[in-house]
Kinemage of the C-alpha trace (Angstrom):
@kinemage 1
@onewidth
@group {chain A} dominant
@subgroup {mainchain}
@vectorlist {calphas} color= white
{ca met a 1} P -87.714 25.293 70.140
{ca lys a 2} L -89.638 26.454 67.117
{ca his a 3} L -86.862 26.442 64.880
{ca arg a 4} L -85.672 22.791 65.669
{ca gly a 5} L -89.413 21.814 65.120
{ca arg a 6} L -89.220 23.150 61.794
{ca his a 7} L -85.904 21.666 61.364
{ca arg a 8} L -87.149 17.883 62.620
{ca arg a 9} L -90.200 18.657 60.107
{ca arg a 10} L -88.061 19.284 56.851
{ca arg a 11} L -85.405 16.513 57.942
{ca arg a 12} L -88.651 14.395 57.968
{ca gly a 13} L -89.699 15.696 54.561
{ca arg a 14} L -86.536 14.840 53.079
{ca ala a 15} L -86.784 11.356 54.534
{ca leu a 16} L -89.993 10.692 53.203
{ca arg a 17} L -89.306 11.849 49.914
{ca ala a 18} L -86.213 9.611 49.858
{ca phe a 19} L -88.457 6.849 51.137
{ca leu a 20} L -90.793 7.196 48.454
{ca ala a 21} L -88.446 7.063 45.959
{ca gly a 22} L -87.043 4.157 46.998
{ca thr a 23} L -90.350 2.558 47.538
{ca ala a 24} L -90.964 3.591 43.784
{ca leu a 25} L -88.069 1.939 42.676
{ca ala a 26} L -88.638 -1.221 44.435
{ca leu a 27} L -92.043 -1.296 42.536
{ca thr a 28} L -90.478 -0.644 39.394
{ca ala a 29} L -88.131 -3.899 39.755
{ca ala a 30} L -91.234 -5.923 40.723
{ca ala a 31} L -92.796 -4.641 37.634
{ca thr a 32} L -90.229 -5.462 35.181
{ca met a 33} L -90.042 -8.894 36.753
{ca ile a 34} L -93.973 -9.945 35.605
{ca ser a 35} L -94.064 -11.472 32.203
{ca ala a 36} L -94.812 -9.355 29.197
{ca ser a 37} L -98.049 -11.519 28.622
{ca gln a 38} L -99.281 -10.508 31.983
{ca ala a 39} L -97.791 -6.688 32.199
{ca thr a 40} L -98.724 -5.488 29.112
{ca val a 41} L -101.901 -3.507 28.147
{ca ser a 42} L -103.419 -5.165 25.216
{ca gly a 43} L -104.961 -2.656 22.918
{ca ser a 44} L -105.054 1.352 23.368
{ca pro a 45} L -108.212 3.043 24.110
{ca gly a 46} L -107.630 5.332 21.339
{ca ala a 47} L -108.515 8.676 20.369
{ca leu a 48} L -111.634 10.441 21.852
{ca lys a 49} L -114.761 10.639 19.716
{ca gln a 50} L -116.834 13.784 20.028
{ca leu a 51} L -120.636 12.765 19.899
{ca thr a 52} L -122.967 15.745 19.261
{ca ser a 53} L -126.659 14.151 18.164
{ca ser a 54} L -129.763 14.523 20.415
{ca ala a 55} L -129.595 10.802 21.112
{ca asp a 56} L -126.236 10.983 22.835
{ca ile a 57} L -126.773 14.177 24.839
{ca arg a 58} L -130.203 13.890 25.696
{ca pro a 59} L -129.905 10.891 27.921
{ca leu a 60} L -127.307 12.843 29.954
{ca arg a 61} L -129.548 15.576 30.740
{ca leu a 62} L -130.079 15.855 34.764
{ca thr a 63} L -133.250 17.526 36.341
{ca glu a 64} L -132.289 19.520 39.673
{ca glu a 65} L -134.677 18.769 42.633
{ca pro a 66} L -133.673 20.938 45.829
{ca val a 67} L -134.838 19.624 49.115
{ca pro a 68} L -137.527 21.971 50.346
{ca gln a 69} L -136.171 25.048 52.702
{ca ala a 70} L -139.148 24.124 55.148
{ca ser a 71} L -137.407 20.629 55.378
{ca leu a 72} L -134.185 21.659 56.075
{ca asp a 73} L -135.220 24.789 58.781
{ca arg a 74} L -137.505 22.329 60.386
{ca leu a 75} L -134.237 19.856 60.734
{ca ala a 76} L -131.978 22.314 61.775
{ca glu a 77} L -134.780 23.933 64.492
{ca glu a 78} L -134.821 20.050 65.814
{ca met a 79} L -130.989 19.691 65.634
{ca gly a 80} L -129.568 22.705 66.364
{ca arg a 81} L -127.888 25.278 64.376
{ca pro a 82} L -125.867 24.295 61.573
{ca val a 83} L -122.126 24.307 61.570
{ca gly a 84} L -119.529 24.549 58.878
{ca val a 85} L -116.185 23.340 57.686
{ca thr a 86} L -114.115 24.996 60.455
{ca thr a 87} L -116.063 23.884 63.375
{ca val a 88} L -115.702 19.954 61.876
{ca leu a 89} L -111.594 20.596 61.409
{ca glu a 90} L -111.431 21.863 64.947
{ca ser a 91} L -112.752 18.335 66.501
{ca thr a 92} L -110.692 16.130 64.196
{ca asp a 93} L -109.939 12.940 66.340
{ca arg a 94} L -107.678 10.707 64.135
{ca ser a 95} L -104.608 10.980 62.466
{ca leu a 96} L -103.695 9.623 58.867
{ca arg a 97} L -99.645 7.876 59.051
{ca asp a 98} L -97.184 9.083 56.928
{ca ala a 99} L -96.022 6.409 53.886
{ca ile a 100} L -92.747 5.667 55.998
{ca asp a 101} L -95.001 4.006 58.736
{ca cys a 102} L -97.444 2.397 56.055
{ca thr a 103} L -96.995 -1.394 55.810
{ca asp a 104} L -95.706 -2.995 52.838
{ca ala a 105} L -99.175 -4.220 51.731
{ca glu a 106} L -100.141 -0.443 51.754
{ca arg a 107} L -97.183 0.851 49.964
{ca arg a 108} L -97.823 -1.280 47.051
{ca ala a 109} L -100.910 0.427 46.225
{ca leu a 110} L -98.949 3.073 45.485
{ca pro a 111} L -98.105 3.657 41.597
{ca val a 112} L -95.051 2.157 39.914
{ca ala a 113} L -94.685 5.262 37.947
{ca pro a 114} L -94.830 8.131 38.110
{ca val a 115} L -93.693 8.441 41.749
{ca ala a 116} L -96.016 9.484 44.504
{ca thr a 117} L -94.719 12.621 46.237
{ca ser a 118} L -96.836 12.359 49.128
{ca ala a 119} L -98.481 9.476 50.933
{ca tyr a 120} L -99.968 8.649 53.806
{ca cys a 121} L -102.137 5.611 54.933
{ca trp a 122} L -105.510 5.497 57.063
{ca asp a 123} L -106.117 3.461 60.241
{ca ala a 124} L -106.933 -0.285 59.154
{ca asp a 125} L -109.084 -0.340 62.590
{ca asp a 126} L -110.813 2.777 61.641
{ca thr a 127} L -111.845 1.614 57.711
{ca arg a 128} L -112.387 -1.920 58.536
{ca gly a 129} L -115.547 -3.011 56.629
{ca trp a 130} L -115.374 0.260 54.462
{ca gln a 131} L -114.203 1.045 50.905
{ca ala a 132} L -112.448 3.803 50.192
{ca gly a 133} L -114.002 5.952 47.116
{ca ala a 134} L -114.027 9.629 45.819
{ca ile a 135} L -111.745 12.175 46.879
{ca thr a 136} L -112.060 16.195 46.434
{ca thr a 137} L -110.087 19.141 48.297
{ca ser a 138} L -110.337 22.587 49.050
{ca gly a 139} L -107.992 23.013 45.761
{ca asp a 140} L -111.682 22.322 44.175
{ca ala a 141} L -113.503 24.381 46.529
{ca asp a 142} L -111.497 27.709 45.783
{ca asp a 143} L -109.195 28.828 43.517
{ca asp a 144} L -106.776 29.517 46.192
{ca gly a 145} L -106.907 25.937 47.271
{ca arg a 146} L -107.842 26.873 50.556
{ca trp a 147} L -111.318 26.933 52.480
{ca gly a 148} L -110.929 30.345 54.556
{ca ala a 149} L -107.397 29.711 55.886
{ca asn a 150} L -107.483 25.735 56.012
{ca arg a 151} L -106.142 23.162 53.300
{ca val a 152} L -108.483 20.556 53.740
{ca ile a 153} L -109.021 17.064 51.880
{ca leu a 154} L -112.641 15.074 51.773
{ca ser a 155} L -112.564 11.261 51.310
{ca gly a 156} L -115.502 9.436 50.715
{ca trp a 157} L -116.160 5.817 52.069
{ca thr a 158} L -118.543 3.552 51.552
{ca his a 159} L -119.738 0.522 54.149
{ca ser a 160} L -119.235 -2.616 52.397
{ca gly a 161} L -119.133 -5.338 55.235
{ca gly a 162} L -120.358 -6.172 58.505
{ca pro a 163} L -124.093 -6.078 59.495
{ca ala a 164} L -126.699 -6.166 56.493
{ca ala a 165} L -128.609 -2.962 57.910
{ca asp a 166} L -125.014 -0.651 57.666
{ca lys a 167} L -123.923 -1.988 53.808
{ca gly a 168} L -123.992 0.975 51.738
{ca leu a 169} L -123.816 3.844 54.361
{ca ala a 170} L -121.618 6.401 53.258
{ca arg a 171} L -119.463 9.164 55.008
{ca val a 172} L -116.636 11.786 54.698
{ca ala a 173} L -113.511 12.058 56.307
{ca phe a 174} L -112.763 15.640 56.680
{ca val a 175} L -109.134 16.114 56.490
{ca asp a 176} L -107.228 18.804 58.297
{ca ala a 177} L -104.107 19.145 55.882
{ca asp a 178} L -102.589 22.398 56.817
{ca asp a 179} L -99.595 20.373 58.435
{ca pro a 180} L -98.465 18.006 55.629
{ca gly a 181} L -96.383 15.846 58.466
{ca his a 182} L -99.627 15.448 60.415
{ca leu a 183} L -102.890 15.329 58.746
{ca thr a 184} L -105.772 14.573 61.119
{ca tyr a 185} L -109.648 13.878 60.221
{ca thr a 186} L -112.834 13.288 61.542
{ca trp a 187} L -115.893 11.833 60.286
{ca val a 188} L -119.297 12.802 59.108
{ca leu a 189} L -122.047 10.712 57.667
{ca leu a 190} L -124.126 11.730 54.717
{ca val a 191} L -127.502 11.563 55.018
{ca val a 192} L -131.030 12.901 52.934
{ca pro a 193} L -133.965 14.533 54.896
{ca val a 194} L -137.067 12.609 55.141
{ca asp a 195} L -140.773 13.191 56.418
{ca gly a 196} L -140.380 16.872 55.595
{ca gly a 197} L -137.285 17.301 57.750
{ca arg a 198} L -138.411 15.437 60.797
{ca asp a 199} L -136.107 12.759 60.183
{ca tyr a 200} L -133.212 11.522 58.215
{ca arg a 201} L -131.806 8.066 56.378
{ca pro a 202} L -128.420 7.308 55.450
{ca leu a 203} L -127.546 7.659 52.028
{ca thr a 204} L -126.860 4.580 50.791
{ca ser a 205} L -124.605 4.554 47.815
{ca his a 206} L -121.279 3.483 46.893
{ca val a 207} L -119.422 6.972 46.580
{ca ser a 208} L -117.082 6.788 43.797
{ca gly a 209} L -117.191 10.572 43.028
{ca met a 210} L -117.495 13.469 44.804
{ca val a 211} L -116.534 17.534 43.800
{ca trp a 212} L -116.581 20.039 46.429
{ca tyr a 213} L -117.171 22.891 44.292
{ca gln a 214} L -117.714 26.691 46.114
{ca gly a 215} L -120.019 25.996 49.126
{ca lys a 216} L -121.874 22.489 47.674
{ca leu a 217} L -120.536 19.136 47.918
{ca leu a 218} L -121.797 16.941 44.547
{ca val a 219} L -121.456 13.248 45.454
{ca thr a 220} L -122.220 10.334 43.037
{ca ala a 221} L -125.592 7.749 43.818
{ca asp a 222} L -125.518 4.073 42.491
{ca asp a 223} L -127.854 3.186 39.734
{ca gly a 224} L -130.216 1.632 41.747
{ca asp a 225} L -131.217 5.328 42.907
{ca gly a 226} L -133.195 7.510 40.774
{ca asn a 227} L -130.420 10.670 41.337
{ca ala a 228} L -127.491 10.659 39.433
{ca leu a 229} L -125.866 13.216 41.903
{ca tyr a 230} L -126.595 14.512 45.424
{ca val a 231} L -125.884 18.031 46.753
{ca tyr a 232} L -124.897 18.939 49.973
{ca asp a 233} L -124.022 22.273 51.823
{ca met a 234} L -120.721 22.759 53.539
{ca ala a 235} L -122.549 25.250 55.644
{ca arg a 236} L -124.982 22.725 56.956
{ca ile a 237} L -123.537 20.417 58.930
{ca gln a 238} L -125.600 19.188 61.852
{ca arg a 239} L -124.117 17.924 65.001
{ca ala a 240} L -125.404 14.314 66.173
{ca thr a 241} L -126.760 14.361 69.831
{ca ala a 242} L -126.790 10.695 70.570
{ca thr a 243} L -124.002 8.111 69.829
{ca asp a 244} L -126.371 5.315 68.855
{ca glu a 245} L -125.539 3.126 65.956
{ca ala a 246} L -128.481 3.787 64.302
{ca val a 247} L -129.228 6.757 61.816
{ca gly a 248} L -131.753 9.426 62.207
{ca arg a 249} L -134.010 10.453 65.291
{ca val a 250} L -133.351 8.262 68.124
{ca arg a 251} L -134.659 8.501 71.764
{ca gly a 252} L -133.379 11.309 73.260
{ca gly a 253} L -131.888 12.892 70.483
{ca trp a 254} L -130.128 12.420 66.814
{ca ser a 255} L -127.926 9.589 65.641
{ca ala a 256} L -125.176 9.497 62.842
{ca his a 257} L -124.285 5.729 63.146
{ca gly a 258} L -122.136 6.744 66.120
{ca tyr a 259} L -120.319 9.959 64.590
{ca arg a 260} L -119.991 13.591 65.817
{ca tyr a 261} L -121.678 15.018 62.664
{ca ala a 262} L -124.305 14.740 60.125
{ca met a 263} L -124.440 16.245 56.244
{ca pro a 264} L -128.054 16.240 55.300
{ca ala a 265} L -128.524 16.548 51.168
{ca val a 266} L -130.077 19.703 50.158
{ca gly a 267} L -130.812 18.443 46.925
{ca ser a 268} L -130.348 16.051 44.477
{ca tyr a 269} L -129.987 16.073 40.292
{ca arg a 270} L -132.334 13.404 38.626
{ca val a 271} L -131.168 11.202 35.535
{ca ala a 272} L -133.727 11.555 32.480
{ca gly a 273} L -134.333 8.012 32.799
{ca gly a 274} L -134.209 5.031 30.055
{ca glu a 275} L -131.889 2.198 29.862
{ca asp a 276} L -129.539 4.196 27.970
{ca ala a 277} L -129.046 7.280 30.639
{ca pro a 278} L -125.562 6.518 32.831
{ca his a 279} L -124.800 7.448 36.112
{ca pro a 280} L -121.618 9.119 36.669
{ca gly a 281} L -119.277 6.710 37.961
{ca ser a 282} L -116.739 9.135 38.702
{ca val a 283} L -116.640 13.286 38.621
{ca ser a 284} L -114.306 15.569 39.027
{ca leu a 285} L -113.510 19.727 38.482
{ca asp a 286} L -111.960 21.234 35.643
{ca arg a 287} L -110.784 24.832 36.355
{ca ser a 288} L -109.325 25.285 32.766
{ca thr a 289} L -112.910 25.658 31.027
{ca ala a 290} L -114.919 28.825 31.152
{ca pro a 291} L -117.185 28.641 33.586
{ca asp a 292} L -115.416 25.905 35.199
{ca ser a 293} L -117.219 22.514 34.558
{ca leu a 294} L -117.576 19.135 36.702
{ca val a 295} L -116.630 16.288 34.215
{ca ala a 296} L -117.978 12.712 34.502
{ca ser a 297} L -117.093 9.220 33.559
{ca glu a 298} L -119.382 6.177 33.030
{ca trp a 299} L -118.803 2.879 35.244
{ca thr a 300} L -118.348 0.336 33.161
{ca leu a 301} L -118.230 -3.462 33.952
{ca asp a 302} L -114.886 -5.389 33.995
{ca asp a 303} L -116.754 -8.111 31.849
{ca gly a 304} L -118.651 -6.190 29.456
{ca asp a 305} L -118.495 -4.972 26.086
{ca arg a 306} L -120.116 -1.500 26.300
{ca arg a 307} L -117.060 1.186 26.129
{ca ala a 308} L -117.502 4.464 28.787
{ca arg a 309} L -118.637 7.625 27.985
{ca leu a 310} L -117.067 10.946 29.188
{ca trp a 311} L -118.744 13.978 29.716
{ca arg a 312} L -119.012 17.351 31.348
{ca tyr a 313} L -121.755 19.812 32.621
{ca ser a 314} L -121.198 23.599 33.438
{ca phe a 315} L -121.178 25.028 36.784
{ca ser a 316} L -123.635 28.065 37.474
{ca pro a 317} L -121.802 31.348 37.263
{ca gly a 318} L -123.107 32.504 40.756
{ca ser a 319} L -120.580 34.282 43.072
{ca pro a 320} L -119.960 32.902 46.361
{ca gly a 321} L -122.508 33.467 48.525
{ca asp a 322} L -124.981 33.265 46.158
{ca asp a 323} L -128.114 30.912 45.848
{ca arg a 324} L -126.635 29.050 42.926
{ca ala a 325} L -123.169 29.069 44.016
{ca gly a 326} L -121.686 25.170 43.407
{ca leu a 327} L -124.519 24.004 41.320
{ca leu a 328} L -124.667 23.004 37.991
{ca ala a 329} L -126.003 25.555 35.077
{ca thr a 330} L -129.907 24.772 34.564
{ca asp a 331} L -132.405 26.229 32.426
{ca ala a 332} L -135.465 27.781 33.356
{ca ala a 333} L -137.027 24.159 33.656
{ca gly a 334} L -134.272 23.270 36.222
{ca his a 335} L -132.463 21.072 33.331
{ca ala a 336} L -128.563 20.658 33.215
{ca asp a 337} L -127.250 19.569 29.923
{ca ala a 338} L -124.072 17.859 28.898
{ca asp a 339} L -121.810 20.756 27.132
{ca glu a 340} L -119.809 18.244 25.663
{ca val a 341} L -119.669 14.522 25.206
{ca tyr a 342} L -116.963 11.844 24.134
{ca gly a 343} L -117.070 7.904 23.583
{ca thr a 344} L -113.718 6.372 24.506
{ca lys a 345} L -113.063 2.788 23.691
{ca ala a 346} L -111.954 2.206 27.237
{ca asp a 347} L -113.278 -0.259 29.314
{ca glu a 348} L -113.048 -0.821 33.351
{ca val a 349} L -113.066 3.012 33.821
{ca arg a 350} L -112.773 4.484 37.234
{ca gly a 351} L -111.235 7.695 37.595
{ca val a 352} L -111.521 10.663 35.450
{ca leu a 353} L -109.975 13.914 34.981
{ca ser a 354} L -109.967 16.632 32.519
{ca tyr a 355} L -107.774 19.946 32.024
{ca arg a 356} L -106.932 22.208 28.924
{ca ser a 357} L -108.763 19.856 26.696
{ca thr a 358} L -106.763 16.664 27.677
{ca trp a 359} L -108.484 13.799 29.484
{ca tyr a 360} L -107.022 11.478 32.039
{ca val a 361} L -108.726 7.957 33.168
{ca ser a 362} L -107.699 5.353 35.432
{ca arg a 363} L -108.159 1.858 34.609
{ca thr a 364} L -108.837 -0.877 37.216
{ca thr a 365} L -107.433 -4.354 36.870
{ca asp a 366} L -109.005 -6.153 39.100
{ca gly a 367} L -107.544 -10.184 39.441
{ca ala a 368} L -104.268 -8.891 38.018
{ca arg a 369} L -101.107 -10.636 40.058
{ca asp a 370} L -99.223 -7.155 40.041
{ca gly a 371} L -102.376 -5.293 41.492
{ca his a 372} L -101.806 -2.541 39.223
{ca gly a 373} L -104.002 -0.501 37.287
{ca thr a 374} L -103.453 2.047 33.881
{ca leu a 375} L -103.468 5.652 33.473
{ca trp a 376} L -104.127 6.923 30.116
{ca arg a 377} L -104.168 10.399 28.714
{ca gln a 378} L -106.808 10.622 25.611
{ca asp a 379} L -107.682 13.589 23.311
{ca gly a 380} L -109.169 13.794 19.547
{ca asp a 381} L -105.610 13.014 18.442
{ca gly a 382} L -104.968 9.671 20.386
{ca ala a 383} L -104.152 7.947 23.583
{ca lys a 384} L -100.965 7.369 25.314
{ca ala a 385} L -100.310 5.508 28.871
{ca ala a 386} L -97.618 6.006 31.779
{ca lys a 387} L -94.994 3.402 31.548
{ca cys a 388} L -92.960 1.507 34.174
{ca gly a 389} L -89.445 2.806 33.223
{ca ala a 390} L -87.546 1.525 30.306
{ca asp a 391} L -89.751 -1.655 29.462
{ca glu a 392} L -93.203 -1.884 27.921
{ca thr a 393} L -95.010 -2.101 30.914
{ca his a 394} L -97.803 -0.087 31.187
{ca arg a 395} L -99.451 -1.669 34.188
{ca cys a 396} L -98.082 0.760 36.710
{ca trp a 397} L -100.631 3.275 37.925
{ca ser a 398} L -102.519 2.406 41.075
{ca gly a 399} L -105.311 -0.511 40.802
{ca gln a 400} L -107.999 1.076 42.622
{ca thr a 401} L -108.168 4.642 42.151
{ca glu a 402} L -111.446 5.233 41.739
{ca ser a 403} L -111.370 9.508 41.866
{ca leu a 404} L -108.881 11.946 40.396
{ca ser a 405} L -108.695 15.234 41.802
{ca tyr a 406} L -106.295 18.067 40.318
{ca trp a 407} L -105.309 20.731 42.956
{ca glu a 408} L -104.616 23.392 40.741
{ca ser a 409} L -103.070 25.976 43.039
{ca thr a 410} L -100.055 23.213 43.990
{ca gly a 411} L -100.323 21.250 40.428
{ca glu a 412} L -101.015 18.264 42.070
{ca val a 413} L -103.287 15.148 41.319
{ca trp a 414} L -104.635 13.171 44.461
{ca thr a 415} L -106.250 9.754 44.839
{ca gln a 416} L -106.397 6.854 46.921
{ca ser a 417} L -106.430 3.708 46.857
{ca gly a 418} L -107.387 1.157 49.325
{ca gln a 419} L -105.869 2.141 52.558
{ca thr a 420} L -103.609 4.332 50.965
{ca leu a 421} L -103.913 8.338 50.140
{ca phe a 422} L -101.422 9.684 48.065
{ca ala a 423} L -100.372 12.990 45.659
{ca leu a 424} L -97.951 13.645 42.576
{ca pro a 425} L -97.855 16.535 40.209
{ca leu a 426} L -99.826 16.337 37.152
{ca ala a 427} L -96.457 17.608 35.404
{ca ser a 428} L -95.056 14.211 36.366
{ca ile a 429} L -97.914 12.407 34.993
{ca glu a 430} L -97.514 14.088 32.047
{ca lys a 431} L -93.668 13.174 31.965
{ca ala a 432} L -94.091 9.546 32.257
{ca leu a 433} L -96.271 8.966 29.159
{ca glu a 434} L -94.535 7.496 26.300
């Protein structure tokens, strides 16, 4: 029976790869039907320009602000002993659909080129009123690509519809990815301790960037928040004891908007201040630097004339189990300064990725008839974009990928667009570039 099950998975895997290839061909054909005036990207973002002046670097300074240990201890005492990732994965209660079971509209979110090699779709009923955003994986968390024995994907979502009181709620899907043919998940609500750990409030922010590194999860915060990043501890996840739609302490226990788990922030990074201080719009991990680094892009308005900046911070050299593991490198005053800062002519920047001195940025195309975006590779020499087959169309990337995550142990880039989660080899992105 085990052999037959394995053969069925292999046959389904081959069928799925063939299906994805066919989907890509159909998307390519659709792209070639778009007129050149609609499909060709006007203007390359050009080469990256390194910015080295104090005026360029100083506004990017972050100040680390840990939540007092006493507050976290009080919350754990009230809610019960925290749990870790393994416990959360053992209680996954929802499933993603394989690409072959996705709708035509969901598959149109896939890139025309390069071709996705893995694709899944979320349950529309489970995500109605929520907007997909950041993504990170156990490939970020540990260099062997696993967290303990598990392959894990974390998918961030922000509440964008429904009651006004729910707007801005942030949650993360913990996805058990051990079996590529059957991904399961459960939700964890992101919260922030208040009143000395006697209660917590929801994190109300658009989750456009997220990196899981060692034992910490760093999550971007909106411009309306004085913090650029919130820090979560992957070993400090609290069980909710009530199923109310409320968030925090309720009569009879603790509620997490109806979810089983709440994850309280253990710290944050506050921006330096001033009108020129950008919040990271998207973040990702770069394992090709020494030490490993957090790279960030500036979120720019679709109709604005301000070009984006790209920059990086070093992670602390702390080893797993160390108090500094997973945190940014700081000086004695708790300041984290950017190691590198670049200016790019790209606007409408969303996702960012850096690997071996090369930067990749995804750009949105809100309002475009084909619904696709562009993916550019940039360095100090210039910029290149993936193109759709033999024609000159460059709008062949997925349209709303706010986050890019490189799973180094497998060579795959993971991202999501709307209801669709997908992956493809970084090598295929390189091949698709002009």
